[in-house]
N, CA, C and O atoms as a GROMACS GRO file, in nm:
protein
  572
    1UNK      N    1   1.993   2.150   1.390
    1UNK     CA    2   1.938   2.037   1.316
    1UNK      C    3   1.803   2.078   1.256
    1UNK      O    4   1.720   2.139   1.324
    2UNK      N    5   1.783   2.044   1.132
    2UNK     CA    6   1.657   2.077   1.065
    2UNK      C    7   1.556   1.964   1.081
    2UNK      O    8   1.592   1.846   1.090
    3UNK      N    9   1.430   2.002   1.084
    3UNK     CA   10   1.326   1.902   1.094
    3UNK      C   11   1.274   1.876   0.953
    3UNK      O   12   1.227   1.967   0.885
    4UNK      N   13   1.283   1.753   0.911
    4UNK     CA   14   1.242   1.716   0.777
    4UNK      C   15   1.157   1.590   0.788
    4UNK      O   16   1.179   1.505   0.874
    5UNK      N   17   1.059   1.581   0.700
    5UNK     CA   18   0.975   1.462   0.698
    5UNK      C   19   1.047   1.350   0.621
    5UNK      O   20   1.088   1.370   0.507
    6UNK      N   21   1.060   1.235   0.684
    6UNK     CA   22   1.119   1.119   0.619
    6UNK      C   23   1.007   1.032   0.567
    6UNK      O   24   0.918   0.992   0.642
    7UNK      N   25   1.011   1.001   0.437
    7UNK     CA   26   0.903   0.929   0.372
    7UNK      C   27   0.937   0.780   0.368
    7UNK      O   28   1.037   0.742   0.307
    8UNK      N   29   0.855   0.696   0.430
    8UNK     CA   30   0.883   0.551   0.424
    8UNK      C   31   0.857   0.497   0.286
    8UNK      O   32   0.762   0.538   0.219
    9UNK      N   33   0.940   0.403   0.242
    9UNK     CA   34   0.924   0.339   0.111
    9UNK      C   35   0.834   0.219   0.128
    9UNK      O   36   0.861   0.130   0.208
   10UNK      N   37   0.726   0.217   0.051
   10UNK     CA   38   0.632   0.104   0.056
   10UNK      C   39   0.650   0.022  -0.071
   10UNK      O   40   0.570   0.034  -0.164
   11UNK      N   41   0.753  -0.061  -0.074
   11UNK     CA   42   0.779  -0.147  -0.188
   11UNK      C   43   0.796  -0.290  -0.138
   11UNK      O   44   0.805  -0.315  -0.018
   12UNK      N   45   0.800  -0.383  -0.232
   12UNK     CA   46   0.820  -0.523  -0.195
   12UNK      C   47   0.955  -0.542  -0.127
   12UNK      O   48   0.967  -0.616  -0.029
   13UNK      N   49   1.056  -0.476  -0.180
   13UNK     CA   50   1.190  -0.488  -0.123
   13UNK      C   51   1.191  -0.435   0.021
   13UNK      O   52   1.257  -0.491   0.108
   14UNK      N   53   1.118  -0.326   0.044
   14UNK     CA   54   1.113  -0.269   0.179
   14UNK      C   55   1.043  -0.363   0.276
   14UNK      O   56   1.085  -0.375   0.391
   15UNK      N   57   0.937  -0.430   0.231
   15UNK     CA   58   0.865  -0.522   0.319
   15UNK      C   59   0.948  -0.647   0.348
   15UNK      O   60   0.938  -0.704   0.458
   16UNK      N   61   1.028  -0.690   0.253
   16UNK     CA   62   1.116  -0.805   0.278
   16UNK      C   63   1.225  -0.765   0.377
   16UNK      O   64   1.259  -0.842   0.467
   17UNK      N   65   1.280  -0.646   0.360
   17UNK     CA   66   1.385  -0.598   0.451
   17UNK      C   67   1.331  -0.579   0.591
   17UNK      O   68   1.406  -0.590   0.688
   18UNK      N   69   1.203  -0.551   0.603
   18UNK     CA   70   1.142  -0.529   0.733
   18UNK      C   71   1.149  -0.654   0.820
   18UNK      O   72   1.151  -0.642   0.943
   19UNK      N   73   1.154  -0.771   0.760
   19UNK     CA   74   1.164  -0.894   0.838
   19UNK      C   75   1.298  -0.904   0.910
   19UNK      O   76   1.310  -0.973   1.011
   20UNK      N   77   1.400  -0.836   0.858
   20UNK     CA   78   1.531  -0.832   0.926
   20UNK      C   79   1.548  -0.706   1.010
   20UNK      O   80   1.660  -0.670   1.045
   21UNK      N   81   1.436  -0.637   1.042
   21UNK     CA   82   1.438  -0.514   1.122
   21UNK      C   83   1.507  -0.399   1.050
   21UNK      O   84   1.564  -0.311   1.115
   22UNK      N   85   1.502  -0.397   0.918
   22UNK     CA   86   1.558  -0.287   0.839
   22UNK      C   87   1.442  -0.215   0.771
   22UNK      O   88   1.361  -0.277   0.703
   23UNK      N   89   1.436  -0.084   0.792
   23UNK     CA   90   1.330  -0.002   0.734
   23UNK      C   91   1.391   0.096   0.636
   23UNK      O   92   1.500   0.148   0.659
   24UNK      N   93   1.319   0.122   0.526
   24UNK     CA   94   1.372   0.207   0.420
   24UNK      C   95   1.294   0.338   0.415
   24UNK      O   96   1.171   0.339   0.423
   25UNK      N   97   1.368   0.449   0.400
   25UNK     CA   98   1.307   0.582   0.395
   25UNK      C   99   1.372   0.663   0.284
   25UNK      O  100   1.491   0.648   0.256
   26UNK      N  101   1.291   0.751   0.220
   26UNK     CA  102   1.347   0.855   0.136
   26UNK      C  103   1.385   0.970   0.228
   26UNK      O  104   1.304   1.012   0.311
   27UNK      N  105   1.507   1.019   0.215
   27UNK     CA  106   1.555   1.127   0.302
   27UNK      C  107   1.612   1.239   0.214
   27UNK      O  108   1.640   1.216   0.096
   28UNK      N  109   1.628   1.360   0.269
   28UNK     CA  110   1.688   1.468   0.191
   28UNK      C  111   1.833   1.435   0.153
   28UNK      O  112   1.902   1.364   0.226
   29UNK      N  113   1.876   1.486   0.040
   29UNK     CA  114   2.012   1.458  -0.007
   29UNK      C  115   2.119   1.506   0.090
   29UNK      O  116   2.225   1.445   0.100
   30UNK      N  117   2.094   1.614   0.160
   30UNK     CA  118   2.196   1.671   0.249
   30UNK      C  119   2.192   1.615   0.391
   30UNK      O  120   2.272   1.654   0.475
   31UNK      N  121   2.100   1.524   0.418
   31UNK     CA  122   2.088   1.468   0.553
   31UNK      C  123   2.203   1.371   0.580
   31UNK      O  124   2.235   1.286   0.496
   32UNK      N  125   2.264   1.385   0.698
   32UNK     CA  126   2.372   1.295   0.735
   32UNK      C  127   2.314   1.174   0.808
   32UNK      O  128   2.197   1.174   0.848
   33UNK      N  129   2.396   1.070   0.825
   33UNK     CA  130   2.350   0.949   0.891
   33UNK      C  131   2.311   0.977   1.036
   33UNK      O  132   2.214   0.920   1.087
   34UNK      N  133   2.386   1.063   1.102
   34UNK     CA  134   2.357   1.097   1.241
   34UNK      C  135   2.222   1.169   1.252
   34UNK      O  136   2.144   1.141   1.343
   35UNK      N  137   2.196   1.261   1.160
   35UNK     CA  138   2.068   1.333   1.160
   35UNK      C  139   1.952   1.236   1.135
   35UNK      O  140   1.848   1.243   1.201
   36UNK      N  141   1.972   1.146   1.040
   36UNK     CA  142   1.868   1.049   1.007
   36UNK      C  143   1.836   0.963   1.128
   36UNK      O  144   1.719   0.943   1.162
   37UNK      N  145   1.941   0.912   1.195
   37UNK     CA  146   1.921   0.825   1.311
   37UNK      C  147   1.847   0.901   1.421
   37UNK      O  148   1.756   0.846   1.483
   38UNK      N  149   1.885   1.025   1.446
   38UNK     CA  150   1.822   1.103   1.552
   38UNK      C  151   1.676   1.132   1.520
   38UNK      O  152   1.589   1.117   1.606
   39UNK      N  153   1.648   1.172   1.397
   39UNK     CA  154   1.510   1.205   1.357
   39UNK      C  155   1.420   1.082   1.365
   39UNK      O  156   1.307   1.091   1.414
   40UNK      N  157   1.467   0.969   1.317
   40UNK     CA  158   1.385   0.847   1.317
   40UNK      C  159   1.359   0.801   1.460
   40UNK      O  160   1.247   0.764   1.494
   41UNK      N  161   1.462   0.804   1.543
   41UNK     CA  162   1.444   0.759   1.681
   41UNK      C  163   1.348   0.850   1.757
   41UNK      O  164   1.270   0.801   1.839
   42UNK      N  165   1.352   0.981   1.732
   42UNK     CA  166   1.261   1.072   1.799
   42UNK      C  167   1.118   1.060   1.745
   42UNK      O  168   1.022   1.062   1.821
   43UNK      N  169   1.105   1.048   1.613
   43UNK     CA  170   0.973   1.046   1.551
   43UNK      C  171   0.895   0.919   1.585
   43UNK      O  172   0.775   0.925   1.610
   44UNK      N  173   0.962   0.805   1.585
   44UNK     CA  174   0.892   0.678   1.603
   44UNK      C  175   0.920   0.612   1.738
   44UNK      O  176   0.870   0.503   1.764
   45UNK      N  177   0.997   0.676   1.824
   45UNK     CA  178   1.028   0.624   1.959
   45UNK      C  179   1.089   0.484   1.952
   45UNK      O  180   1.044   0.392   2.020
   46UNK      N  181   1.193   0.471   1.868
   46UNK     CA  182   1.265   0.345   1.853
   46UNK      C  183   1.413   0.372   1.871
   46UNK      O  184   1.457   0.487   1.866
   47UNK      N  185   1.491   0.266   1.893
   47UNK     CA  186   1.636   0.283   1.904
   47UNK      C  187   1.700   0.233   1.774
   47UNK      O  188   1.681   0.119   1.732
   48UNK      N  189   1.777   0.322   1.712
   48UNK     CA  190   1.840   0.294   1.584
   48UNK      C  191   1.979   0.238   1.607
   48UNK      O  192   2.058   0.296   1.682
   49UNK      N  193   2.009   0.124   1.545
   49UNK     CA  194   2.140   0.062   1.558
   49UNK      C  195   2.234   0.108   1.446
   49UNK      O  196   2.348   0.146   1.471
   50UNK      N  197   2.183   0.105   1.322
   50UNK     CA  198   2.269   0.133   1.207
   50UNK      C  199   2.190   0.209   1.102
   50UNK      O  200   2.069   0.191   1.087
   51UNK      N  201   2.260   0.296   1.027
   51UNK     CA  202   2.200   0.367   0.915
   51UNK      C  203   2.294   0.354   0.796
   51UNK      O  204   2.412   0.389   0.803
   52UNK      N  205   2.241   0.302   0.685
   52UNK     CA  206   2.315   0.298   0.560
   52UNK      C  207   2.241   0.385   0.460
   52UNK      O  208   2.118   0.386   0.460
   53UNK      N  209   2.313   0.456   0.377
   53UNK     CA  210   2.249   0.544   0.279
   53UNK      C  211   2.299   0.514   0.140
   53UNK      O  212   2.410   0.465   0.120
   54UNK      N  213   2.213   0.544   0.043
   54UNK     CA  214   2.250   0.529  -0.097
   54UNK      C  215   2.182   0.641  -0.175
   54UNK      O  216   2.064   0.669  -0.154
   55UNK      N  217   2.258   0.703  -0.264
   55UNK     CA  218   2.201   0.807  -0.350
   55UNK      C  219   2.172   0.745  -0.485
   55UNK      O  220   2.260   0.690  -0.551
   56UNK      N  221   2.046   0.754  -0.524
   56UNK     CA  222   2.007   0.700  -0.654
   56UNK      C  223   1.998   0.815  -0.752
   56UNK      O  224   1.920   0.909  -0.734
   57UNK      N  225   2.077   0.807  -0.855
   57UNK     CA  226   2.082   0.913  -0.955
   57UNK      C  227   1.952   0.916  -1.034
   57UNK      O  228   1.893   0.812  -1.063
   58UNK      N  229   1.908   1.037  -1.068
   58UNK     CA  230   1.786   1.052  -1.146
   58UNK      C  231   1.808   1.007  -1.289
   58UNK      O  232   1.913   1.034  -1.348
   59UNK      N  233   1.711   0.940  -1.346
   59UNK     CA  234   1.722   0.890  -1.483
   59UNK      C  235   1.704   1.004  -1.582
   59UNK      O  236   1.628   1.098  -1.555
   60UNK      N  237   1.772   0.998  -1.695
   60UNK     CA  238   1.748   1.100  -1.798
   60UNK      C  239   1.614   1.076  -1.866
   60UNK      O  240   1.577   0.963  -1.896
   61UNK      N  241   1.542   1.184  -1.889
   61UNK     CA  242   1.413   1.175  -1.957
   61UNK      C  243   1.411   1.270  -2.075
   61UNK      O  244   1.469   1.379  -2.068
   62UNK      N  245   1.346   1.231  -2.182
   62UNK     CA  246   1.339   1.315  -2.301
   62UNK      C  247   1.215   1.403  -2.293
   62UNK      O  248   1.114   1.366  -2.234
   63UNK      N  249   1.225   1.520  -2.355
   63UNK     CA  250   1.110   1.606  -2.366
   63UNK      C  251   1.117   1.679  -2.498
   63UNK      O  252   1.223   1.689  -2.559
   64UNK      N  253   1.004   1.730  -2.542
   64UNK     CA  254   0.997   1.798  -2.671
   64UNK      C  255   0.966   1.945  -2.649
   64UNK      O  256   0.890   1.981  -2.559
   65UNK      N  257   1.026   2.029  -2.730
   65UNK     CA  258   1.002   2.173  -2.720
   65UNK      C  259   0.904   2.220  -2.827
   65UNK      O  260   0.893   2.339  -2.853
   66UNK      N  261   0.834   2.130  -2.887
   66UNK     CA  262   0.737   2.166  -2.989
   66UNK      C  263   0.739   2.064  -3.101
   66UNK      O  264   0.816   1.968  -3.098
   67UNK      N  265   0.654   2.086  -3.198
   67UNK     CA  266   0.638   1.988  -3.304
   67UNK      C  267   0.765   1.973  -3.388
   67UNK      O  268   0.804   1.860  -3.420
   68UNK      N  269   0.830   2.084  -3.424
   68UNK     CA  270   0.946   2.079  -3.513
   68UNK      C  271   1.077   2.104  -3.442
   68UNK      O  272   1.184   2.097  -3.504
   69UNK      N  273   1.072   2.134  -3.313
   69UNK     CA  274   1.195   2.165  -3.241
   69UNK      C  275   1.269   2.036  -3.205
   69UNK      O  276   1.209   1.929  -3.196
   70UNK      N  277   1.396   2.048  -3.186
   70UNK     CA  278   1.479   1.934  -3.148
   70UNK      C  279   1.446   1.895  -3.005
   70UNK      O  280   1.447   1.981  -2.917
   71UNK      N  281   1.418   1.767  -2.978
   71UNK     CA  282   1.385   1.728  -2.841
   71UNK      C  283   1.507   1.741  -2.750
   71UNK      O  284   1.621   1.723  -2.792
   72UNK      N  285   1.480   1.771  -2.624
   72UNK     CA  286   1.587   1.786  -2.526
   72UNK      C  287   1.587   1.671  -2.428
   72UNK      O  288   1.497   1.586  -2.428
   73UNK      N  289   1.688   1.670  -2.344
   73UNK     CA  290   1.701   1.567  -2.241
   73UNK      C  291   1.722   1.637  -2.108
   73UNK      O  292   1.802   1.730  -2.097
   74UNK      N  293   1.650   1.592  -2.008
   74UNK     CA  294   1.667   1.643  -1.872
   74UNK      C  295   1.677   1.524  -1.777
   74UNK      O  296   1.654   1.410  -1.818
   75UNK      N  297   1.709   1.549  -1.653
   75UNK     CA  298   1.723   1.442  -1.555
   75UNK      C  299   1.620   1.455  -1.446
   75UNK      O  300   1.585   1.565  -1.404
   76UNK      N  301   1.571   1.341  -1.399
   76UNK     CA  302   1.485   1.342  -1.282
   76UNK      C  303   1.570   1.372  -1.160
   76UNK      O  304   1.693   1.366  -1.165
   77UNK      N  305   1.504   1.405  -1.049
   77UNK     CA  306   1.577   1.438  -0.928
   77UNK      C  307   1.647   1.315  -0.870
   77UNK      O  308   1.598   1.203  -0.880
   78UNK      N  309   1.763   1.339  -0.811
   78UNK     CA  310   1.832   1.233  -0.739
   78UNK      C  311   1.755   1.205  -0.609
   78UNK      O  312   1.693   1.296  -0.553
   79UNK      N  313   1.758   1.081  -0.564
   79UNK     CA  314   1.691   1.044  -0.439
   79UNK      C  315   1.790   0.976  -0.347
   79UNK      O  316   1.872   0.896  -0.391
   80UNK      N  317   1.782   1.010  -0.220
   80UNK     CA  318   1.866   0.944  -0.121
   80UNK      C  319   1.778   0.851  -0.039
   80UNK      O  320   1.675   0.891   0.014
   81UNK      N  321   1.822   0.726  -0.030
   81UNK     CA  322   1.747   0.625   0.043
   81UNK      C  323   1.828   0.585   0.166
   81UNK      O  324   1.948   0.558   0.156
   82UNK      N  325   1.761   0.582   0.282
   82UNK     CA  326   1.827   0.542   0.406
   82UNK      C  327   1.773   0.406   0.448
   82UNK      O  328   1.652   0.384   0.454
   83UNK      N  329   1.864   0.314   0.477
   83UNK     CA  330   1.831   0.182   0.529
   83UNK      C  331   1.859   0.187   0.679
   83UNK      O  332   1.974   0.188   0.721
   84UNK      N  333   1.753   0.190   0.759
   84UNK     CA  334   1.766   0.207   0.904
   84UNK      C  335   1.744   0.073   0.971
   84UNK      O  336   1.638   0.011   0.955
   85UNK      N  337   1.844   0.028   1.048
   85UNK     CA  338   1.833  -0.097   1.123
   85UNK      C  339   1.795  -0.064   1.267
   85UNK      O  340   1.858   0.020   1.331
   86UNK      N  341   1.690  -0.130   1.316
   86UNK     CA  342   1.642  -0.106   1.452
   86UNK      C  343   1.682  -0.219   1.546
   86UNK      O  344   1.717  -0.329   1.503
   87UNK      N  345   1.675  -0.188   1.675
   87UNK     CA  346   1.703  -0.288   1.777
   87UNK      C  347   1.594  -0.396   1.773
   87UNK      O  348   1.480  -0.366   1.739
   88UNK      N  349   1.629  -0.519   1.807
   88UNK     CA  350   1.530  -0.628   1.807
   88UNK      C  351   1.413  -0.593   1.898
   88UNK      O  352   1.432  -0.546   2.010
   89UNK      N  353   1.293  -0.617   1.849
   89UNK     CA  354   1.173  -0.588   1.927
   89UNK      C  355   1.110  -0.454   1.891
   89UNK      O  356   0.990  -0.435   1.916
   90UNK      N  357   1.186  -0.362   1.834
   90UNK     CA  358   1.131  -0.232   1.793
   90UNK      C  359   1.068  -0.244   1.657
   90UNK      O  360   1.119  -0.313   1.569
   91UNK      N  361   0.955  -0.175   1.639
   91UNK     CA  362   0.887  -0.174   1.511
   91UNK      C  363   0.838  -0.033   1.482
   91UNK      O  364   0.814   0.046   1.573
   92UNK      N  365   0.825  -0.004   1.355
   92UNK     CA  366   0.772   0.125   1.313
   92UNK      C  367   0.630   0.100   1.263
   92UNK      O  368   0.611   0.022   1.170
   93UNK      N  369   0.529   0.164   1.324
   93UNK     CA  370   0.390   0.134   1.290
   93UNK      C  371   0.346   0.180   1.151
   93UNK      O  372   0.241   0.137   1.104
   94UNK      N  373   0.422   0.266   1.086
   94UNK     CA  374   0.384   0.315   0.953
   94UNK      C  375   0.374   0.199   0.855
   94UNK      O  376   0.285   0.197   0.770
   95UNK      N  377   0.464   0.104   0.865
   95UNK     CA  378   0.466  -0.009   0.774
   95UNK      C  379   0.358  -0.111   0.811
   95UNK      O  380   0.315  -0.188   0.725
   96UNK      N  381   0.314  -0.112   0.935
   96UNK     CA  382   0.210  -0.206   0.979
   96UNK      C  383   0.074  -0.164   0.922
   96UNK      O  384  -0.010  -0.250   0.897
   97UNK      N  385   0.052  -0.033   0.902
   97UNK     CA  386  -0.077   0.017   0.854
   97UNK      C  387  -0.109  -0.037   0.716
   97UNK      O  388  -0.225  -0.067   0.687
   98UNK      N  389  -0.009  -0.050   0.631
   98UNK     CA  390  -0.033  -0.102   0.496
   98UNK      C  391  -0.083  -0.245   0.503
   98UNK      O  392  -0.170  -0.283   0.424
   99UNK      N  393  -0.031  -0.324   0.594
   99UNK     CA  394  -0.077  -0.462   0.609
   99UNK      C  395  -0.221  -0.465   0.659
   99UNK      O  396  -0.299  -0.550   0.616
  100UNK      N  397  -0.258  -0.372   0.750
  100UNK     CA  398  -0.394  -0.365   0.798
  100UNK      C  399  -0.489  -0.326   0.686
  100UNK      O  400  -0.601  -0.378   0.679
  101UNK      N  401  -0.446  -0.236   0.598
  101UNK     CA  402  -0.529  -0.195   0.487
  101UNK      C  403  -0.560  -0.313   0.396
  101UNK      O  404  -0.672  -0.326   0.347
  102UNK      N  405  -0.460  -0.398   0.373
  102UNK     CA  406  -0.485  -0.513   0.287
  102UNK      C  407  -0.587  -0.606   0.351
  102UNK      O  408  -0.669  -0.664   0.280
  103UNK      N  409  -0.583  -0.624   0.483
  103UNK     CA  410  -0.682  -0.708   0.547
  103UNK      C  411  -0.820  -0.644   0.539
  103UNK      O  412  -0.920  -0.714   0.526
  104UNK      N  413  -0.826  -0.511   0.547
  104UNK     CA  414  -0.954  -0.442   0.532
  104UNK      C  415  -1.009  -0.464   0.392
  104UNK      O  416  -1.129  -0.485   0.374
  105UNK      N  417  -0.922  -0.458   0.292
  105UNK     CA  418  -0.965  -0.482   0.155
  105UNK      C  419  -1.017  -0.624   0.139
  105UNK      O  420  -1.115  -0.648   0.069
  106UNK      N  421  -0.950  -0.719   0.203
  106UNK     CA  422  -0.994  -0.858   0.196
  106UNK      C  423  -1.131  -0.874   0.259
  106UNK      O  424  -1.214  -0.949   0.208
  107UNK      N  425  -1.156  -0.804   0.371
  107UNK     CA  426  -1.287  -0.814   0.435
  107UNK      C  427  -1.394  -0.753   0.346
  107UNK      O  428  -1.508  -0.800   0.344
  108UNK      N  429  -1.359  -0.646   0.273
  108UNK     CA  430  -1.455  -0.587   0.180
  108UNK      C  431  -1.494  -0.688   0.073
  108UNK      O  432  -1.611  -0.701   0.037
  109UNK      N  433  -1.396  -0.760   0.022
  109UNK     CA  434  -1.423  -0.861  -0.079
  109UNK      C  435  -1.513  -0.970  -0.022
  109UNK      O  436  -1.605  -1.016  -0.088
  110UNK      N  437  -1.485  -1.011   0.103
  110UNK     CA  438  -1.568  -1.113   0.168
  110UNK      C  439  -1.711  -1.064   0.185
  110UNK      O  440  -1.806  -1.139   0.162
  111UNK      N  441  -1.727  -0.938   0.224
  111UNK     CA  442  -1.862  -0.882   0.243
  111UNK      C  443  -1.937  -0.878   0.111
  111UNK      O  444  -2.057  -0.905   0.106
  112UNK      N  445  -1.867  -0.843   0.003
  112UNK     CA  446  -1.932  -0.841  -0.128
  112UNK      C  447  -1.979  -0.981  -0.167
  112UNK      O  448  -2.089  -0.997  -0.221
  113UNK      N  449  -1.898  -1.080  -0.139
  113UNK     CA  450  -1.936  -1.219  -0.171
  113UNK      C  451  -2.058  -1.260  -0.089
  113UNK      O  452  -2.146  -1.328  -0.141
  114UNK      N  453  -2.063  -1.220   0.038
  114UNK     CA  454  -2.179  -1.252   0.121
  114UNK      C  455  -2.305  -1.186   0.067
  114UNK      O  456  -2.411  -1.249   0.062
  115UNK      N  457  -2.295  -1.060   0.026
  115UNK     CA  458  -2.410  -0.989  -0.029
  115UNK      C  459  -2.461  -1.058  -0.156
  115UNK      O  460  -2.582  -1.075  -0.174
  116UNK      N  461  -2.369  -1.098  -0.242
  116UNK     CA  462  -2.409  -1.167  -0.364
  116UNK      C  463  -2.477  -1.300  -0.333
  116UNK      O  464  -2.574  -1.338  -0.400
  117UNK      N  465  -2.429  -1.371  -0.232
  117UNK     CA  466  -2.490  -1.498  -0.193
  117UNK      C  467  -2.631  -1.475  -0.142
  117UNK      O  468  -2.722  -1.552  -0.173
  118UNK      N  469  -2.651  -1.369  -0.063
  118UNK     CA  470  -2.785  -1.338  -0.012
  118UNK      C  471  -2.880  -1.305  -0.126
  118UNK      O  472  -2.996  -1.347  -0.126
  119UNK      N  473  -2.831  -1.228  -0.224
  119UNK     CA  474  -2.915  -1.194  -0.339
  119UNK      C  475  -2.958  -1.320  -0.414
  119UNK      O  476  -3.074  -1.333  -0.454
  120UNK      N  477  -2.865  -1.411  -0.432
  120UNK     CA  478  -2.897  -1.536  -0.501
  120UNK      C  479  -3.000  -1.617  -0.423
  120UNK      O  480  -3.089  -1.677  -0.482
  121UNK      N  481  -2.989  -1.618  -0.289
  121UNK     CA  482  -3.086  -1.690  -0.206
  121UNK      C  483  -3.225  -1.629  -0.222
  121UNK      O  484  -3.324  -1.702  -0.232
  122UNK      N  485  -3.232  -1.495  -0.223
  122UNK     CA  486  -3.361  -1.428  -0.239
  122UNK      C  487  -3.423  -1.460  -0.375
  122UNK      O  488  -3.543  -1.486  -0.385
  123UNK      N  489  -3.340  -1.460  -0.479
  123UNK     CA  490  -3.389  -1.493  -0.611
  123UNK      C  491  -3.443  -1.636  -0.615
  123UNK      O  492  -3.548  -1.663  -0.673
  124UNK      N  493  -3.370  -1.727  -0.552
  124UNK     CA  494  -3.414  -1.867  -0.548
  124UNK      C  495  -3.545  -1.879  -0.472
  124UNK      O  496  -3.633  -1.956  -0.513
  125UNK      N  497  -3.561  -1.805  -0.364
  125UNK     CA  498  -3.686  -1.809  -0.286
  125UNK      C  499  -3.802  -1.756  -0.368
  125UNK      O  500  -3.912  -1.811  -0.365
  126UNK      N  501  -3.778  -1.647  -0.444
  126UNK     CA  502  -3.884  -1.589  -0.528
  126UNK      C  503  -3.927  -1.688  -0.636
  126UNK      O  504  -4.046  -1.705  -0.661
  127UNK      N  505  -3.831  -1.752  -0.699
  127UNK     CA  506  -3.866  -1.848  -0.804
  127UNK      C  507  -3.941  -1.967  -0.744
  127UNK      O  508  -4.032  -2.021  -0.808
  128UNK      N  509  -3.904  -2.009  -0.624
  128UNK     CA  510  -3.975  -2.119  -0.558
  128UNK      C  511  -4.120  -2.080  -0.529
  128UNK      O  512  -4.210  -2.161  -0.546
  129UNK      N  513  -4.142  -1.954  -0.485
  129UNK     CA  514  -4.278  -1.908  -0.459
  129UNK      C  515  -4.360  -1.905  -0.587
  129UNK      O  516  -4.477  -1.941  -0.588
  130UNK      N  517  -4.297  -1.861  -0.696
  130UNK     CA  518  -4.367  -1.856  -0.824
  130UNK      C  519  -4.407  -1.996  -0.869
  130UNK      O  520  -4.518  -2.017  -0.919
  131UNK      N  521  -4.318  -2.091  -0.851
  131UNK     CA  522  -4.346  -2.229  -0.889
  131UNK      C  523  -4.461  -2.283  -0.805
  131UNK      O  524  -4.549  -2.350  -0.858
  132UNK      N  525  -4.462  -2.255  -0.674
  132UNK     CA  526  -4.568  -2.302  -0.585
  132UNK      C  527  -4.702  -2.240  -0.625
  132UNK      O  528  -4.804  -2.310  -0.630
  133UNK      N  529  -4.702  -2.109  -0.652
  133UNK     CA  530  -4.827  -2.043  -0.688
  133UNK      C  531  -4.879  -2.096  -0.822
  133UNK      O  532  -4.999  -2.113  -0.840
  134UNK      N  533  -4.789  -2.123  -0.915
  134UNK     CA  534  -4.830  -2.180  -1.044
  134UNK      C  535  -4.887  -2.319  -1.025
  134UNK      O  536  -4.984  -2.356  -1.092
  135UNK      N  537  -4.830  -2.397  -0.936
  135UNK     CA  538  -4.879  -2.532  -0.908
  135UNK      C  539  -5.018  -2.526  -0.845
  135UNK      O  540  -5.104  -2.607  -0.878
  136UNK      N  541  -5.039  -2.432  -0.754
  136UNK     CA  542  -5.169  -2.417  -0.689
  136UNK      C  543  -5.278  -2.380  -0.790
  136UNK      O  544  -5.388  -2.433  -0.787
  137UNK      N  545  -5.243  -2.287  -0.880
  137UNK     CA  546  -5.342  -2.245  -0.981
  137UNK      C  547  -5.377  -2.360  -1.074
  137UNK      O  548  -5.493  -2.373  -1.114
  138UNK      N  549  -5.281  -2.443  -1.110
  138UNK     CA  550  -5.311  -2.558  -1.198
  138UNK      C  551  -5.398  -2.659  -1.124
  138UNK      O  552  -5.484  -2.723  -1.186
  139UNK      N  553  -5.379  -2.676  -0.992
  139UNK     CA  554  -5.460  -2.768  -0.913
  139UNK      C  555  -5.603  -2.719  -0.909
  139UNK      O  556  -5.697  -2.798  -0.921
  140UNK      N  557  -5.621  -2.588  -0.891
  140UNK     CA  558  -5.754  -2.532  -0.884
  140UNK      C  559  -5.826  -2.549  -1.018
  140UNK      O  560  -5.945  -2.580  -1.021
  141UNK      N  561  -5.754  -2.529  -1.126
  141UNK     CA  562  -5.814  -2.544  -1.258
  141UNK      C  563  -5.854  -2.690  -1.285
  141UNK      O  564  -5.956  -2.716  -1.349
  142UNK      N  565  -5.772  -2.784  -1.236
  142UNK     CA  566  -5.801  -2.925  -1.256
  142UNK      C  567  -5.927  -2.967  -1.179
  142UNK      O  568  -5.999  -3.055  -1.226
  143UNK      N  569  -5.954  -2.908  -1.066
  143UNK     CA  570  -6.071  -2.946  -0.984
  143UNK      C  571  -6.193  -2.891  -1.048
  143UNK      O  572  -6.303  -2.910  -0.997
   0.00000   0.00000   0.00000
């Protein structure tokens, strides 16, 4: 058995499927369902119930061989996607990290808003001091 890195798919469809305990991975074209199940269960310490695979054909893409040459057509690589169903209660932490990153990004946005609010408070305090000092100087001039 060969050791190959299985790449998790981070798409909206993959996150929706995750709610039904189905995880999606890009796998090598020659990998069998048994190999996929064994590799995933060993790598993530989970029990695999079912593996479904689909080969997605590469789309044709155009390219040019120069300014006056006739353009050619080539194909992108085919991709094999594995839909791995896990036993209830098992989770793969790779997909959880993306959710944590989004919460970290949200906290960054909150911190930026707090900093902006503090800056505005400081500006307001400075303007209030200027107004007070101007009022004091006018009082002194009046006396």
